[in-house]
N, C-alpha and C positions, 0 to 999 in steps of 0.2 A: 500377382506381385502387390502386396498392400504398400500404400504412402505410410511414410513416416507420421504424416500428418494425424492419420488415423491413430495414431497413440497418445495425440494432444488434444485431442478432442471425445467427449461421449455424450451421449444424451439418455435423459432418464424422463419417465411419467412424474408428473408433480402429483402431489395428493392432498388432502383437509379438505378446507374450505375452497376449492378451485373456484376465481371468479370466472364469471360469464365473459362471452366474448363481448369485446370493448371498443370504443373509439376515442380515442384523444384522452386518455389516461395518462397519470404522471408517475413514474416509477424512481425511488431514491433509493441510495445503499448507504445504511447507518450499519458498523458494526458487521455482522453475521446475519443482517436484517435486510430485506427489500421492502420500503412500503408502497404500495400501489393505491392510488386517490383517484376518486370521478370517473368520470368518462361517459361516454353516451352507450347504452344498451342497443345492440345491432338487432335484436329481435322486436324492442319495445319502440325504439328511436326515444327512448327517455333516457334523460340526464341523472345522474345518481352524485351521491356524496359520501359513497361507500368508503371504508379505509380497510386494507387488507395488509397483510404482515406475511412475507415468505421469507421460511427459514433455507440458508444458502448453503446449509450443512446437512439438513434430513429433506430437502426438499418438498416441506410440507408447507399448506397455506393455511392461514388463520385469518379469518374475519374479527376486526377490532368493533365491537359495539360500541356506539357513543354511551356517554352518563347521559341520565333522562334530563339532567339542568343544566346540561353542556349548551355553549351557543353555538350550532353547527353551521359551517359555512353554507353558501347555498350550492346546490349541483352544478356541474359544471365541465366542462372539458375543453381542451386544448388550453390548459393552463400550465403555471410552471410550478415546480415542487422543487426544494433544496433543503439541505440539513445544515443546522447550526447550534453548537453546544447542546446536542442532544435534542433538539425542538425542528420539526418538520416546518418549513416557512413555504406557503402557500400565496402565490398572487395570481390575480387575473383571470383570465381565460374568458370563455363564453357560457352565458347561462340563461334560463328562462326568465322573460320577465317577469319581476315580483307581483307586478298588479295583473296578469293574465292567467287566466288556464289553459290558453290555448298554447301544448307544448312545440309549436311552432314559431310562436311569437319570442324569438331571440334577443338577448340583451348581451353588451360585454361588461366586463366588471374591472375594477380597479383596486380591489380591496386587498390586504394584507393580513393572513390568517398562520396562526400558531396551533400546533399540536405538540405538546410535551409528550415525546417517548418514555419516559420513565414514569408518569403517574396513568398516559394513554387517555389524557383528556385534553379537551379543545381549549385554549386558555383566552381568558377574556381580550379582547383586541382595540387598540386604538391607535391613529398614525396621526401626524401632524406635519406641519411645513410652513416654514418662513414666509413663504408667498404660495399663492394658488399656482405659479407658473413650475414648481418645484413638484407638484403633483400629476403623478402620467396621467396621461388621457388612459380611458377604459380601452382595454386591447385583448387581443387573443393570439395563440399562436408565435408568440414572441420567443426570446432566449431570456435566460437569467443564470449567474451565477454568484457566489459568495465566496469574498476574500478580504481579510483585515475589516472582518466584522461588518461588512458593508454588502448589501444585495446590490446588483446590478441587472438592471431591467433593459434589454435591447432591442428595439425595433418591435415587430408584430403588426397586427393589423386591426383597424376598427371595424364597427359594425356594417359599414359598406365596403368592406374588402381594402381600404385605402391604406397604403404602407405607412406606417408611423416611424419615422428616420429620426429616432432620437434616442439617448441613452439616458437615464434615470438613475441615481441613487440613494439606497435607502439604508439608513444607520440603524443597523439592529437594537444596539445599545440602549439608544435615545427614541427608537422607534419615530423617526422622523425622516422626511424624504430632504435631501440636503443638498442635490445637484440634478440639474438638468443640463445636457449638451447635444448641440444637433448631429447627428451621424449619418451622412448623406449617403446611406448604403441600404437597399433592401435587404431585411434579415428576418427570417422567419423559420419556422421548425420545418416546414417542407424543405428548406436549401441550405439551413445552418444550424452551428450546433456552439454553443459556449460551455466552455470546462474551466475549471480550475481546481486545485489539489489542496489538502489539508497539510500537505507537506512539501519542501522545497528542498531539492538536491544540491548541497553545497561540495564546493571543490576546494580544499583544502590546498592542495597544489598550487592554484592559481592564487589563491588569497593568500599565501605565504611566498609567493614568489618575490624576490628582493628584501625578504626577512630573515634575518639569519639570527639566532641565538648569540647573546652577548657574552655568554659563558663558555669557555673552550670545554672541549670534550673532557671529562673526568674530573670537572670543577665544578659543577653544578651545586652539590654540599658544601664548597669551601672547606675541603679537609686541609690540615697545616702540611701533613706529610701526602705526597701524592703516590698512590699506587705505583706499584714498581711494573705494571704491564700496560702501558697507554694505547696498546695495540687492540686492545678488549673493547675499546669503546668506541659506538657508534657515530661517525661525523653527523651533524646535525644536516649537512647539504645530501646526504646518503638517503635519509628517513623517505618513507613512500607513504603517503597519507590518502588512503582511498577516498571517495567521493561518498558521501552519507548524506541520509534524510534527516532535516531538520524541522521544526514548527517555523512558518514564517515569520519574519520580523521586520520593523520598519526600514531597517537597511537593506533586508532580503526578504520582499513579499513575494506573495504567491502571487505570479500574473493569472491573468484570464486570457485565455486564448479562443480567437473567434474563428471558426473555420466555416467559409461557404464553398457552395458547389453550385453553379447555373449554367442554361442554356446546354441541356444535356446531349443536344446532336453534335457539338462541339465545345467538350465540357471547359468552362472557365472555372478556375480555382483560386482562393483569397484566404490569406490568413493574417489576421492584424491581433497584434496583442496588447490587451490592456492592462498596465504597470501602475498598482497603487501608489502614490505620494503620500508623503506627510502632510497631514490636514485632511484636507476633503477632496483632492484633486487626485488627476491621473492621467498618464502619460500614454498614448495609443502609436503604436509601430506598425508598421506595415513590414509582414515577411513574405509576401506572394512570391517575389520573385526569387527568395533564396531557397526555395523547396526545388529540390531536384532527386535524382533516380533514373536507374533503365526503364522503369513504370510508374506510373501515376494511378490514384484512385480512379476509376469511371465516375461518372455522374450517379451520386448516390442521393435518394430521396428519402425524406423523414430523417435524416441521419443522427444516430447517437454518439455520443464522443465522452471520452474521459482521458485524465491523464496520469501516468503511471511512471514513476523515476523520471527518466529522461526521454519519457516518449508519448506522444500524443496518439490516441488510438480512434480510430473513425472507421463508424460502421453504418452500414445501410442497407435500403433495397437497390438492386442495379436491375434495372430494365431494357435490354434491347429488343429487336424483333425477332432474333433467333434463339436467345437465351436469356435466362432470368436468375438472380441469384441475390443470396444476400452474402455481402461483401464486408471484409475486414480488412483494416488497415492500419498501419503503424508510423507514424512521422518520428524519426529521431531527433530530438531537438536541438543536438549537438553537432550534429553533420549536417541536418535537415535531408537526409535521407529517405525518402517512400520504400518501404518495404510491405507486400501482402503477407497476412495472416493466414494459412492455408489450414482451415477447419477439417480436413479430408471428407469422407464421405459422411460425414454427420449429418451435414445441411444440404447433401446433394438432392435431396426428395422432400417436400413439404412445405410449410407457410410459417416463416419466421420474420420478424418483424422489429422486436426491441431487445436492444442490446444494453447490458449494464457492469460497469466494473464491481468486481470485488477485491477492491486494493490490498488489503491484508493476505489472501489467499493467493496473489496474482492472477487470478482467474477474470475472464471475461465469459458474461453468462447471455444468451441469446433466447429469448421465449416466444414459441409459437405451437404450432401444430405439426407434428412429422408427419401426418397423413392429410395435410391442408392442400390446397392449390394455392403458390403465390400470386399468381397475378389476379386471379379472382378477388382475393381478400385484400388486395394492396387496394384493387379499384374500389372497393367497400371501404378500404382505410381501418381494416379488421385487426385487432389483436387478441390472439389466443395466448391463453396460460395453461394449456395442459401439459407443455414438454418443455422442457428447459436443455439446452445445448451448454457444455462446459469446456472453454478452450483453456488451457494451460498455457498464458502469458510466459513464464519462467522458460518454458522448454525454447523459446525465440530469443532468450536473452532479455526479456520485458519484465522487470519486477523493480519492488522500492527498495532500495538499497537500506542495510540496517541503521540505526540512529545510532549515537554515541552515546557510550555510558558515563565518561570524562570528556572534557574537551582536549582540543589539541595538545596544548598546552601542557596540560596534566598527564596527558600521556607522554609526552617526550621527559617530562620529569619523573613518574614512574620508571621508564626506562632507564633513564640517569640515576635513580636509587639503587637499582638492581645491579648495573654495572660499577657502581661505587661502593658497594656493599653495604649500603648504610641499614643498621640493623639487624645484619644476617645472623640468624641463631640457627639455622637449619640448613641442610644440604639436601640436595637431588643426586642420586648414585646414579649414573648412566651404565650402559652394558660394558662398555668399557673401561669401568672403574674412575673416570673421569668424575670430579663433583663439581655442583653449580649452588654458591652460597645464596641464600635466600632468606627472607624473612617468614616464619612459622605462621605468624598473626596474619599474614596479610594473605599467605595461600589459604589459610582457611577459611577467611572471610569471603573468597574469590572462587574457592573450588568447593562446592559442598560435599562432594564426595570425600575429600579429603577429612573436611572438618567431620563427618560423620564415622570415618575410619579413626581419627583421635578421640573421638570420644567413647567409641569402644573400647581402644585401646585402654584409657583412663580407667574405664569401667572396669576391665579385666585385670586392670593393676592394683585397683581397689581390692577387688574379689580375692585375689591372689593374697594380700597383707591381711584381709578378715581371717583368712583360712590358715596364716600360721600358728604354729603349736605355741599355747600359753607357757610351756615348759619342754625340756627336753626328751620327756617321758610320753608325750603325746604325739602320734603319727596319725597326719591325717588321711582318711579314705582317697583312694585314687580317682580321678574322673571316669564316669563309665559311660560309655557311648548311646546317645538317646537318651540321657539326664535332661533335667529341666535348662541346662546352660544349652541353648541351642545354637547350631552351625552360625545363623545368623547375627548372634550377637559377639562373636568373635573378630579381631580387627582382622586386615590384612597382613600376612606374614612378612610382607616386604616393608612394613614401617616399622620404625623404632624410635623412640622418644628424639632422636637429633636428625635423625635421616628416613630418607623414602627412596628404594629401589626402583626405579622407573621403568626399567630393561627397556629402552632404547637409545638408539646412537646419539653422541654427544650434541650435534647439531639440531636433531629432533628435541630433544629435552631442552635445548637452551630456546629454542623456538616459542614452547611450551610455556615455560616459565616465562620469557617477555611477555607473551600474551597476558598472563595475571597481573604484570606491573603493569601494563600499558592499556591493557584490555582494549587491545586494539593489534592489529597489524601492520606494522610500520618499518622493521627494519628489512634489509636488503636479504638475509636469511629466512625470514619468515614467507617472504614472497618466492623463494625458488621452489620450482614446480613439485619436486621431490618430499618437500619439508611441509608445502601446502597438502599435498594427498596424505602423510601421516597424522598432519593435524587434525584433518577430516576423522580420520579414524578416530583419532583419540578424544576429538570431539562426541563423536559418535558413540564410542564406547562408556565415556564418564557424563554423558548427559548434558555436555555444556553447549546450549543451544545458542547462546549468543555468539560463540566461537563458530558454532558450524555454519551459521548465516555469514560471517565475516568472512569463512574460509571459501563459500559458495561464491560470494560476492566477488573474490579476487581470482576464484576459476573461472568465473565469468568473464571477466575483462583480460586474463590472459591466455583463454580459450585459442588455439590453433592448430594448424595440422601437424606441428610436432608435438603438440601437449596432449592432444585430443584422445590417444588411445588411454594413456594414462590416468586421465579425467575419467574417462567411461568406467575403468576399472574400479578406480576407488568410490565413483559415485553409486556403480552397483552394489559394491561391496557394503555401502554406506545406505543403501536404500534412498539415495536424493534421485528421485524419479525423474524431474526436472532437468538436472544437470546431465543425468545420463541421455537422454532423449536429446538435446543440444548435441 
């Protein structure tokens, strides 16, 4: 009997310029690439400043060679690496003393280095500060995260392994240290992780609560004569706006989540949220006591983490006397409930240590060696890159909600335009003969398939005009099958100049047209389970990827025992594997 978790995780051997075994290297995901920098070679006990790129789609490693005139950063390990505006930001770490040839003569660093991922060149660097106090002490094994164009450097240790209990903020636009604050907690990579996201999930239902449209349904466009059927208008209070992803703003910033666990025999867990404020300030909120659930993460050593949608992902090495594993957990930031991500048998054996998130694909990747020994490699702090395990987080309901194409007010205005028949010059004919009046121009702009069919229809009509006889005695030759007029150039026979026969029931067709006007799923009709299922089929048929994402998003939110069978069937039909597994 196989666990369903075996369907969510697979393991692959990596190829290309596979990095050697390292200690203290950094990994940073940008787009569909993961960048590995620095570390200490296990075999030679020598630090390096090598940079590698790993293709998350093909599982191929590539070593990025520096340009001869680049100002290379010193070799280091247990540094931090973050991404900002397609630039890799390296800070601190432990290196070799520049005045010594002895590889055991160590020093700690506090420099900020920049690698341009577009040009693949190390940029010239310089940093400033209004006062010396703002410049962080040299450190290693610290935490870092970027939000609101600011690099947060938290904790770490100095050369004497003394904890540095402070937070420093670096302005990435001005390249200056702008703030320092005491932070009386011991934070380091052995026990803690700090993460943020490039997107913030917004909840329009909460943001719009208490706000209502001033215009009555059916009167948004101020017709002199009210349409005769006011019952076809959707009241604003019944509209349902799904959560969506948005670029952080000053009003809705992306918070930094700092998770710590320590005292591994009797695990203590802490969660604090750093919220950027206007100017240079930030607030810290302790959410430790809010965490709940039927089970909690065990003590995880050298944890890694990420934010995906409304979940905080935490992963790390779990070592007990009789059991060892690489463990992955998720905290729902809305309910504050912990749940375990079961990777199945893929991680049951081998040595796995470094996890990273690929947010665009909703996948969590874990690097290691499937034939290694976890305990022996942990004792040497050894990181292997020979194999990668990929966990499909969407199968657990963890994913980034779709972004908006138009804002919420425009969505409602678009729906009103449909219901009030604004610029209606085209009709969708349903399979029961009922008709939906709409704008042909709007449908063409937002439905690429229909635009292409209209182009073929017009071209066919023009060809027909061109073949009309010049006089009554001229008879055109009939078309012969296989002639130059290929089948692909003919328009769909359901299309006429003023109508399109969709061959769907009226509720399905109406919900479909409502999507094109609102570019969202906001009406109660669109959220009916049977309608959602058919909208997913239409999205798959006509390659409407934004609609497909919206429908899957709505289905994840509405998934229950009563709807699971229908969701499974349509997800199978439309090859939506993650939704099918869930």
